[in-house]
C-alpha positions as CSV (number, residue, x, y, z in Angstrom):
1,M,86.2,135.1,108.8
2,V,88.7,132.7,110.3
3,N,87.0,129.5,108.7
4,E,87.4,131.3,105.3
5,E,91.1,132.1,106.2
6,I,91.8,128.4,107.4
7,I,89.9,127.0,104.2
8,Q,92.1,129.0,101.8
9,Q,95.2,127.9,103.7
10,L,93.9,124.2,103.6
11,N,93.4,125.0,100.0
12,I,97.2,125.5,99.6
13,I,98.2,122.6,101.7
14,F,95.9,120.2,99.8
15,R,97.3,121.3,96.5
16,Q,101.0,121.1,97.7
17,V,100.2,117.4,99.1
18,F,98.4,116.1,96.2
19,D,100.8,118.1,93.7
20,N,97.5,119.2,91.9
21,N,97.0,123.0,91.7
22,D,93.5,122.4,90.5
23,I,92.2,121.1,93.9
24,S,89.7,123.3,95.7
25,V,88.2,122.1,99.0
26,D,85.2,123.6,101.2
27,E,84.1,122.5,104.5
28,T,82.0,119.8,102.8
29,T,84.9,117.8,100.9
30,T,85.5,114.5,101.7
31,A,88.0,111.9,101.3
32,A,85.6,110.3,98.9
33,D,85.5,113.6,96.6
34,L,89.4,113.6,95.9
35,E,90.4,110.5,94.1
36,D,94.0,110.5,95.5
37,W,92.9,111.2,99.3
38,D,93.9,107.8,100.7
39,S,95.7,106.8,104.0
40,L,99.1,107.9,102.9
41,N,98.1,111.4,101.7
42,H,95.9,111.9,104.9
43,L,99.1,111.4,106.9
44,Q,101.0,113.6,104.8
45,L,97.9,116.2,105.3
46,V,98.1,115.7,108.6
47,V,101.9,116.4,109.0
48,A,101.7,119.5,106.6
49,I,98.8,120.8,108.8
50,E,100.5,120.6,112.0
51,K,103.7,122.3,110.6
52,H,101.7,124.9,109.1
53,Y,99.8,125.7,112.2
54,H,102.5,124.6,114.6
55,I,100.0,122.5,116.4
56,R,99.8,118.6,116.9
57,F,96.9,116.2,116.5
58,T,96.6,112.5,118.2
59,A,95.8,109.9,115.7
60,A,92.5,109.8,117.1
61,Q,91.6,113.2,116.4
62,A,92.9,112.9,112.7
63,Q,91.3,109.6,111.9
64,N,88.1,111.2,113.2
65,W,87.9,113.8,110.3
66,S,85.2,113.0,108.0
67,N,85.4,116.4,106.0
68,V,87.5,119.4,105.7
69,G,85.1,121.0,107.9
70,D,86.4,119.0,110.6
71,I,89.8,119.8,110.0
72,V,89.0,123.5,110.4
73,A,87.1,122.8,113.6
74,A,90.1,120.8,114.8
75,I,92.6,123.5,113.7
76,I,90.0,126.3,115.5
77,Q,90.2,124.0,118.7
78,K,93.7,123.7,118.8
79,Q,94.7,127.4,118.4
80,A,92.3,128.2,121.0
81,V,94.1,125.9,123.5
82,S,97.6,126.9,122.5
């Protein structure tokens, strides 16, 4: 259930960052799937996720995300450490 809850929250964050209420992401969604997911929006996503979950990622961690599933795993890992 945790993954599903995080995916729901990430959908809200993605919609806010991309200013597009039609976006729907799942664990397999990649930057190639979203037209506006460029390096600038990636940084904005990282910041929005960090603020929402009160966690911090290193640049290397955020750069290694290849899909939304990687983001979910990173959030779970950070929450386990906190």
